[in-house]
N, C-alpha and C positions, 0 to 999 in steps of 0.2 A: 240539430243534427239529423240527417236523413236516416231513414230506417236501414238503408244499406250500410251506412257507416256504423250504425249501432250494432249491426250484426258482425261487421268485420273488426271492430275495435278490440274485442277480447282476443281474437286470433292474432292480430298485429302485436298486441301487448305480450301475448304468450311467446310469439316468435322472437321479439326483442329480448325477452328474458332468457330464452334458450341461447340466443347469440351471445349475450353478455356473459352468461355462465361459461360457455365454451371458450370465449376469449380469455377468461380468467384461467381456465385449465391450460390453454395453449401457452399463456405467459408463464404459468407455473412450471411447465415442462422446459421451457426455454431457460428459465432461471437455474435449473439444475444441469444445464449443458446440452439439452436436446435441440436438434434442428427440426423444426416443424414446418411442413409445407403442405398446401392442399394437393390432393391427388387429382391429376388431370382426368377430366371426363367422368368424375364421380363426385357429385355435389355432397358436401359435408364430410368427405373422407379425407384422411390425413396420411402423410408419410412422415415417419419419425425416425431420426438417426442420432446415434450417440457415439459412433466410432471415431469421430474427428475431434469433437470438443467436449464430449461428456463421458470420458472413459472412467471417471470416478463414480459413475452411477452404481448404486447399491440396490439391494432388494427393496428397501424402504422407498427409494426414489421411483422404483418401477410401479409402485402403487399409484403414484401421481400420474404416471404415463397412462395407466389403464383407465383413468377417469375420462379420457378423451373418447372412449368407446369405439367409434368407427375409424379404426386404424387399419389401413390395408397393407402398409409396409412398415416393418419395425426392424431396425438394425441395432443390435446390442453387442456387436463384435468388440472384443478386447475390454469390455466393462467388467465391473466387480460383481456382476449379478451371479447368483448361485441357483441351484435347483429349487431352494426354498422360495425364491422370488417368482418362480413360474406360476404359482397359484394366482398371482395378480393378472396374468394375461389369459387365463383359461376362458374368460368370457369374451375375448376379442375375436369373435367368430367371423369378422370381416377380413381378417388377416389373410393375405395371399402370399406374402414373402416374410420370412423370419430368419434373421441372422443371429446365431448364438455361438459362432466359432470363437475359439480361444477364450472361453469363459470357464467358470468353475462348475458348470452343469454336469450332473451325473444322473444315474438312474433314479435317484430318490424322489425327484419331482416331475419327471417327464410324463407321468400319467396326465398331467394338466394340459399336455399338447393334444391329447386324443380328441378333444372337442373342437379343434380348429379345422372345421370341415371344409373350409374354402382355401386351405393352404395348398399352394402350388410349388413353393420353393422353401426348402429348409436346409440350413447350413449348420452342421454340428462338428465341423472340423476341429481337431485337437481339443475335444472335450473328453470326459471320463465315462462316457456311456458304454453300455454293452448290449447284448442281444435283448435284455429286458426292455430297454427303450424301444427297440424295433418292434416289439410286440405291441406297444402302445400306439405305434404309428400305422399299424396294419389297416385301420379303418379310415385313413385319410385318402379316399379314392381319387381326389383331384390332384394329389401330389405328383408333380412331374420331374422335379429335380431334388435329389437328396445327397448331401456331401458328408461322407463319413471317414475321411482321411484322418489317420492318426487317432483312432478311437479303439475301444476294446471289443468291437463287434467281430463275429466269426463268419466264415464262409457259409456255415449252416444257417445262421441267423439272417444273413443277407438273402440267401436262397429262398427262405420262407417268405420274406417280405416281397421279393420279386414276384412270387406266385400270388401274393395277396394284392399287390398293386402292379400289374404287368406293364402299365404304361409309364411307370416311374423310372427315370434314369438314375441309378445309384452309382456315385463316384467314390471310390475308395483310395484313389491316388496310387502312388508307387510304394511298394513294399521294399524299403531300402535294404532289408536283411537278405533279400533274394537277388540283389544286384551283385554281379561279379565285378570286382574292382579291376579296371584296366591298368596294368602295370605301367609305370612311367618308362619312357624309353631311356636306355642307358645314356649317360652323359657323352656328348660328342667329344672325340679325342682332340687334344690341343698340342701345340708344339711351340718351342722358342724359335723365332725366326732369326736368321743370321743377319748381323749388321755388317754392311759392306761400305767401308769408307770411300769417299769420292777422291780420286786423284786425277792427274792429267790423263792417265791412261784408262781410268775406270769411270764409266758412266752407266746410269741405270738403264736396263733394257726396256723396250716398249712392253706395255701390258698386252696380254692375250686373253680373249674371252674364255672363261672357264666356269666351273661350278660355284654356286654361291657359298660364301663362307664369311668369316668375321675376323677382324684384326683389332687388337687392343694395344694402343700406343701408351708407353710410360716414359715420361721425360726425366731421365736421370742426368741430363747433360750439364745442369747447373745454369743454363741460359734459356731465354725464351726462344722457341723454334716455330717454324712453319711446316705444315704437312701438305705435300702435294701428291696428287695421283698422276702417274705417268700415263698419258692417254695412248690409245691404240696407234695413233699416228706419230707418237713421240712428243706431243705437246704436254704442257703442265697445267693442271687445274688445282687451284688452292682449295683445300677442304677445311682448314682451320689452323689455329695457333695454339701452342701449348706452353703454359708458364712452367718454370722449374718445378718439378715434382708432380705436374699435372698428368691426367690420364684422359684418353679418348677411345671410345668403342666405335668402330666403323664397319658398316657392312661393305663387303667387297666380293671379288671373285678370286678363285685360284689363278695362279700365274699372272698376278697383278703386281706392278712395281709401285712403291711408295717412297718418294724422295723427301728427305728432311733437310731444311736449310736454316740458317740463322735469320735474325730479324731483317738483315740487309739482303736476304735471299742468296747468300753464299751457300752453295751445296755442301752438305756435311757427309751424308751417307744415305743409303737406301735399304729397304727391305723387299724381299720377294715372297709373295704368299704361296701357300700350298693348299691342299684339300682340307687340312685340319684347321681348327681355330688357332689363329696366330697370336703369339705374345711378342710384341715388338718393343724391346727396351732400348731406348736411345742412350748410349753410354756417355760417361763424363767427357766433355770436350776439353 
């Protein structure tokens, strides 16, 4: 063996051992539901996510995650991790993004976040933190985005943190308690439309363009009927059929005529719409 190989051999063996150990750690994280991917552009760095397939993750499982060391992105959203588990990630100083939203995290363990000096994104939405946690975050000078919607923080606490990290965008969401509810509009008035029976001397008038409205047909005739709209030129356009007892809600205009026939298209009667929502009950034939 050449002298050069003799020098390189221990280094190669050490690298292989490190790779094997890290592969085991990756596999251990995957077994508890984590999705582990290499971080683009950063050799040896990892992105770890539990929000899709690992929501049963607990504080004990988080200890296995921390064994990977160089994690740059960690998503623990909707998992069963608590503040007690944050002690396991305090050494992950490579972290740039951390999701803790909708977990049982509160003030009791967030001092462990104070050492994550490379953190740029932190999501604490819908956790039980207060201004005490904000005090722990004041030293994270690289923090650019912080989400605090539905937490116990106050205006005063946020103001202090804004002064400590002026480049950080703090999002608190919408305070639903301050939103004035918009009252629902009153129900639109309705009316029963007159049934006009067809005779030799009575025919439905042509429809006239009017304001938008609605007509509800109810077939109480005891037979199957057809529903026609009388066009502006006097022609007929079939819109549907109604079985005995059937109903149909139809958009239409005021001053529109709707003709009802039997299955053989014998005219039976018609309705004329108005501005109100119309109830058109086809009577017993």
